[in-house]
Residue, then its C-alpha position, 0 to 999 in steps of 0.5 A: x499499499x503505501x508499501x512504496x514507503x515501507x521496506x519489504x522483507x520476509x522471514x527466513x525459511x532455511x533452505x529457501x534462502x539463496x543468500x545471507x540476510x543484509x542488515x540495514x545501517x541504523x540511526x540513533x535515537x536521542x531525547x526522551x520518549x515521554x517528552x516526545x509524546x507530550x509534544x505529540x499529544x499537543x500537536x494532535x489536539x491542535x490538529x482536531x483530535x479530541x481530548x477524549x480520544x487522546x485520553x482513550x489512546x494514551x495508555x496504548x501510546x507506549x514505547x516498545x523496544x521490540x518494535x525497534x528491534x523488528x524494524x532494525x532486524x529487517x532483512x532482504x533475502x535473494x529468493x527467486x520468484x518461484x521460491x517466494x510464490x511457492x511459499x506464499x501461495x502454498x499451504x492450501x491457499x489456492x483452494x482456500x481462496x476458491x472456497x472463500x469466494x464460493x462462501x461469499x459469492x453474493x458479497x463478491x458479486x455485489x462488490x464487483x458490480x459496484x467497483x469492477x474488481x473481480x473476486x479472485x483479485x480481492x481474494x488473492x490480496x486477502x489471502x496474502x495479507x492476513x490469511x483470509x482474516x486468520x492472522x491480523x498480527x499481535x502488536x498494539x497498533x498505537x504503540x507500534x505507530x508511536x514507537x516508530x513515530x518517535x524513532x529516527x528512521x522514518x519519523x514523519x511517515x509514522x507520525x502521520x500514521x499515528x495521527x491518522x490512527x487517532x482520526x480512525x478512532x475519532x470518527x468511530x470506525x474503531x476502538x483503541x482496544x481493538x487496534x491490533x496488527x502488524x509491527x509496522x502499524x498495518x491492521x485489518x483483513x487487508x493490512x491497511x496502514x492507517x492512512x490508507x484505511x482513513x482514505x479508502x475504507x467504506x461502510x459496505x454493510x451499512x452499520x455506520x462504521x468502516x470496520x476492516x477488522x470485524x466486518x468482511x463486507x467492509x474489508x472486501x469492498x474497501x480493498x476494491x475501493x483502494x484498487x480503483x484509486x490505484x487505477x483498476x479498470x473494470x473488465x480488464x485482465x491483469x497478468x497472464x503467463x506466456x510461453x516465449x520463443x528463444x529469439x525474443x528481443x529480450x530488451x523489450x521485456x521490461x515494465x517500462x516498455x508497453x506494446x500491443x498484444x498483437x506485437x507480442x504475438x508477432x514475436x511468437x509470444x503464446x499463451x500458457x493457457x487460454x487466449x491472449x488479451x485483445x490485440x490492441x490492449x497494451x501490455x508489458x512482458x516481465x521475466x522475474x527470473x530472466x529468460x529461462x524462468x516464467x514469463x508473463x504479460x502484464x496489462x494496465x491493471x497490473x499497476x494497481x498491484x504495484x501501487x498496493x505494494x511496489x515490491x516486484x516479487x510480491x506484486x507479481x506473486x499476488x497477481x499470479x495467485x489471483x490467476x490461479x484462484x481464477x482457474x489458471x494452470x500451474x506455473x511452467x517450471x521447465x527452465x527453472x532448474x537451469x537458473x543460478x541466482x546470485x547470493x546476497x554477497x554476489x548481488x552487493x558485489x554486482x551493485x558495487x561494480x555497476x556503480x563503479x562503472x557509472x551505470x544510471x539508476x543504482x546508487x547504493x550497494x544494498x543487496x536489494x534486487x529492485x527496479x534501479x538494479x534491474x535497469x542497470x543490469x539491462x544496460x550492462x547486458x546490452x553493453x557486453x552483448x548478453x541477452x538483456x532480460x534484466x536478470x543478474x547472472x554470474x556471467x554478467x559478474x564475470x564480464x564486469x570483472x567481479x570474482x565469482x564463487x560457485x552458487x547452487x541452481x534454484x530448486x522448485x520449492x515445495x509449498x509450505x504455509x506462508x507468512x504474511x510479508x512484512x514491510 
């Protein structure tokens, strides 16, 4: 959501990890939390929060050192798309998503009629965010937001979240004692931040409250409303797995490149199941594991997934998960055994080499395989005559003059019970 401002991380899964964790540098807090809180309450009062709500929330606006440790301990793991998607969509989540839709068929139909967002998409977000409401999180949201608002790392962002949490209580949508969720301040069935809750929550059951904790109608409709605000277009597809020829112009496989479906078809791109979308619909090709891994055409609606969570692997996973709930065939894993992902150290070495050689789009060697690194990798591949699929390899490392150590080919992981991803 919002997630664009938040760090993406997942818990370690032993054999699924392709590299070691990278801990982010930490700033140091100075000053008293109690003094900070006193000043914050004065500001909240000046911004229209009532003395009553501030008094109700005060016992919960405590400093929690566990939150700081969780924030400091965030790690980025070099998991491939297959490893991550297996983890997040395994454990029965595909049949469970289909069962949830069947159980709430009338609700999903009503929401789609009003907002244009189909049931599989909403169920996919619901499943990955909170396991369909089974896991909201164990932290006090007011304490989490107060702690992170005081903390030196992202104070302005979380100060706004804390104020908006109080505004949610002020307008009667929630009671302070019910505000439990993620350590990073997200809560409810769709794990909204307070700001996204305040802007996008709707009262779909007509009880006068926008309740994304206990009301399933409010939860589902609010997610649809949020996706519409992110650009969702009624009646349009979002993602489809495709089969690509070996002589593809790989440099065109990029989120920044949009071409008509007819052009992709001319290049020999075929649907892995069903049919391609309308010939004139713009589409981008994404290769989350490079040219040897799964390939997808993503349509304009995919930008709503990225708006919900800008992390590439998460957005692709939830979009893929939605297609599986809708009945798509399982992922094509034919080339996965040949893929050798970089370790965390190799990723940092790659980034250092790209920075040293003045490739644009990358500013720090943080070990994160984000959009900037993808863009720089693509430029380097084009320079050295490698297939420009934007996926880093040991071959590219060698071209950049970086010593390499042997890595293990990626294995198709067996699905396990997934955990909600953290930011």
